N, C-alpha and C positions, 0 to 999 in steps of 0.2 A: 349522693356526695357528701363527705364528710371531712372534717378538718382534723389534722393528723397532728398530733403534739411537736411543736416546733417548727413544724414547715410551713405555715401562714398561710397555705392554700386550700381551698376547697376541692378534694381532689377525690377522686373516684376510686372506688373499692374495687378488689380482688372479685367481689360478690355480684356487683354490676359488671364487671366486665364479662363473669359468665353468663349473667342474664341478656346481656344485648349480644353475645355471641350465640346464643341459641335462641334467641330471635330470629336470627337471621340464618338459623340453620347451617352454621360455617363451625369449622374444627380447628381456630385458630385456639392457640395457647395462650389462655385470659392473663396469665402472668406477663407475655411478652408484650402484649395489649396493654395493660396496665402501667409497666415503666414506660413505652413509649408515650404513653398520655399525659404521664407525669413529667416526665422528661420536656415533653412539648410547652406542659404549662409552665415548669419551671424557665425553663428558654425564654419565655413571653416574658414573666415577671422579671428574669436576670434583664432582660432587655430595655423593660421601663425603668428598672431602677439604675441603669445604666445612664441613657437619658436625662435624669434627673442628677445624676452624680454629675455629667459633665455638663449641664447646663448652669452650673454653680459656675462654670469657668468661662460661660459662654460658646462651648462648643457642644456638639453633637458626640454620637460615640463614632460616626464615621469621617466626622471634621479632626476629631481627636488620634484616628486610626491613621488616617493620611498624614497628617503632621508628624506622628512617631516614625511611617513608615519612612518617610524622606530623610529624618533625624538619622535613622536606622543607616541610612543606603548613603552617607556622605552628605546628604541636605540637597540633591537632587535626582530626580527620575522622570522618563516620561508619562505622558500621561496613560498610554497603552501598558507599561510596566507597573505603575499605578493600581491600574484597574485589575491586571492578573493577580498582583501581589494581595490586594485587597478583597478577591473574589466580587468584585462589583461588575456593573458594565462601564464603558467609556463614557457614556452620558451621564451615569452618575457622579465618576471623576470629576467631570466637567462642571457639575454642579455643584460641587466639594470645594473646587478648587473657584471657583467662581466667588463664592463665598468668603473663603477665605483671603481671597484677592484684597476684596473690598475691606477686609480688616488689618491689611497690611501684613500678614502671617504669612503669606507666600507671594513668589513673583513669578512671572513668565518669562521664559527667554529663549531664543533662536537656539537650537540644537545644532552644536557644532559637528555632530556626527551626520547627520541629516539637515540641512539646508532648509528645508520644507517643514519638517516637524519643529516640535518646540518642547522644554524641558520646563518643569514645575521645580523651584526653587524653596527651600525653608530660607525665610527672614531672618534677620537677626531678632527680630519681635517674635517670631514664630518660635525661634529656638528659647526666647526671655518666657514667651508664654508657658511650653513645656516644663520649665525649668521651677516656673513658679508653682504649679500645680502638682510636680512630680511628688512632695511631701505629704501631702491631704491624699491625693490620689494613690499611691501605694500604700499607705498606711489602710485605707478602707478598701482596698485589693485584699492586703493582707489580712484584716478582720474579716472580709466574704468568707474566705476557708478557715479563718482561725479555729473554730471547733476541730478541725480535723487534722491529724496527727502526720507527720511527714509520711509514716509509711502508706497511709490511706490517701493523703493526695498521690502518691506516686502511683497507688492501685487506682486512684481516680482519674488520671491522667490516662491509665492503661486504658482503661473502660470507655473512656470518653473518646479516644483515638478510633477505639471499635467500633462504636455508635458515629462516629462520623463517616467513618468506611460504607457504613450502610444508609447513609443519606441518601443515595441513589434511588432507595426504595421508593422514595416520595416521589422523586421527580420523573424518571423514566416513564416513558411513554408506554 
């Protein structure tokens, strides 16, 4: 493992990827393996940093995303809609909502469309929380990619979308 200037990560090298592939008698592309390995390591580190960031505001990444999703959709959604838009299970949404309910950041009410179901509503307190954290949050998000030019960010978004399309390779049976 080597440390690369500016990345803050002890990361595998191309030579290490080549040796590992050869050790197992495989024909994989060492550069592809290296990119994927570093991307996964960076994703884990960004996830940890995100949790620390949102922890400043008494939130987790998931709780913030749920509040922001509600705000973006008129302040209310069903739990199943939240699960779909956040890419998590219905059980995960229930856990997030339960915690946010205890803090008064969201409320539940019966659905007007389906009398058996419920909807989750962003409360005034939840909207205030989002407004209060916005200046610091967006300044830090901008700083996260501040060393990239607008053109590099455009390229990065394109590349990231293409990588995300390939994520099923990790989870397909």
